[in-house]
Phi, psi and omega in degrees: 000117188266064179254140176275164176301320179300318180291325174300320179295323178300312182297317181295326180290323174297318179297321181291319186263343179073020183200134175293319180298314180296321178295321179299317180291321181294320184266352181059044176226170182285153176296328181296323178295321179291316180298324178295321178294319179295316179300315180296319180294317181293324178295320180291326180280330188075026180205157180282140175267323180232147167260124181281136177236104184310128178068004181229020178078215182228157172237142184277141179273167175303318177296323178295323178297320178293320179298313183294321178300316179292321181296322180294327175296318179297318181294319178296321179294321179295319178297314180297319179299311182297319181290323180295320177298318177298322179295319180298327179276359180070023184254152171265134180306147181293335179233125173266113180263107186228141177246148177218152173305134191316310182298333184295334182303323179263336188280323182202346188300313181302318181293319179294316181294330175298320178296320180297314181294327178297338181262329186253349182106183187274100175242159179281138178255123174249095186261122177255118178260119187211175178275177186300320181292311182298323180297317179295319179298316181292326179293314180296324181282356180078017182276340175226156181272326184218154175229133177252116186201183176262159178269049181250156178073181177302132185226121186249012180257125182275329186269097180227150174238122182276136184252305181198161175263141185231094183295154175288148176219168182264141173243121188234152170294140184299337180275352179292132179305330180293341182295339180278353182273155177280335179205159187225143177268150180303321181301326178288322178292323185297340179280355181249152176295150186253134167264113191258129170283100194264072176245152180307137183073318183295312181298317179298315179301312183296318180289326181295335178304329184273000184290349174285348180259175181288331181210154175275157175291157176286128177279115183260338187209128178241139177202151176272357187255127175300317181297321180290327174303311181299318181294321181294320177295317179298330181273000173092017179285341180149197179259168176225159173239124180228176179242291182284141173257160178300141184241139171058242185278359178298153181300122182286160175295147174281177181289347185279346181232155176226156177245135180225143178293149173268129188278339179298150175280102182240140178292121181278141173291158180251133173284128185228159168250120181252144177211176181250014187265345181063224182281347182261054183288132176297164182304314184295330177289316179297319179295317181298313182298320178297317179294325180295316175302312182299319181299310183286333174294320180291320178295317178081157182305324180289342180271331182251350183230166172236103185210181180279152183303325182288341179270338186304318183298346185258006187272323179285139180259134180300149186296332180268015182246108176125000000 
């Protein structure tokens, strides 16, 4: 089968997005180039990879699923080869392709990446902000080198480095009587309408926190945006439950909202760096992970979390753990 790595990536992107048009926009190439790659792959296999559905994109066939699974292994191997060669030469790649959970893009990533560049020199940053599911898919497909996310929901990446634990906390309108309290119980929050950060895995995690109670709170407002969650709480739609707080130069909360720790004993999600390199991490990956540890150690638990003082000492994860 005479397919290039680039053409394999085209086919995998169509499989990921379910549409030739969407893949064309994602990859910034023509639809004809993608269709040519699909035709060549199907001719080499002797079987269809996709079933075309007029006006509804494409659906992958069983043979196509096997092809894409094998292609993703090839793409990951190609990424590792290129990065390893760069490591042997002692060079940092000219472009750092990194993915992060959507809210992190505004909460801390630019400031953290500034620290990274101050240490390795001036490289281009290609930051992909996506949900937990999309980040894993892009990592496996070789589209990003690293992913910054939480260890919540189904997780299929084995190579992870744990950075810190980030407990859930309450976000309240400043006029809410609970805002005057030092800490809040879930049962008290459940009596109020919920503004939900409605991202894959995230929404399930947040709602599951209330399963220790007789009932979940009523969801009054759903949004995929961390910033819109804050605005909705400030506008009186209800309370919210979040994990990470704004760090450093990120936009601070306005006077209309306050954050309070949740007093219930809840398992906190862990902030992690995921990659596909396992124990053979290239130099630039090792440097990034070290800088990430240093960044959150310097910020400290009181800077990235909202929790009780007695819990703070247990939030940072040792560098040799994970």
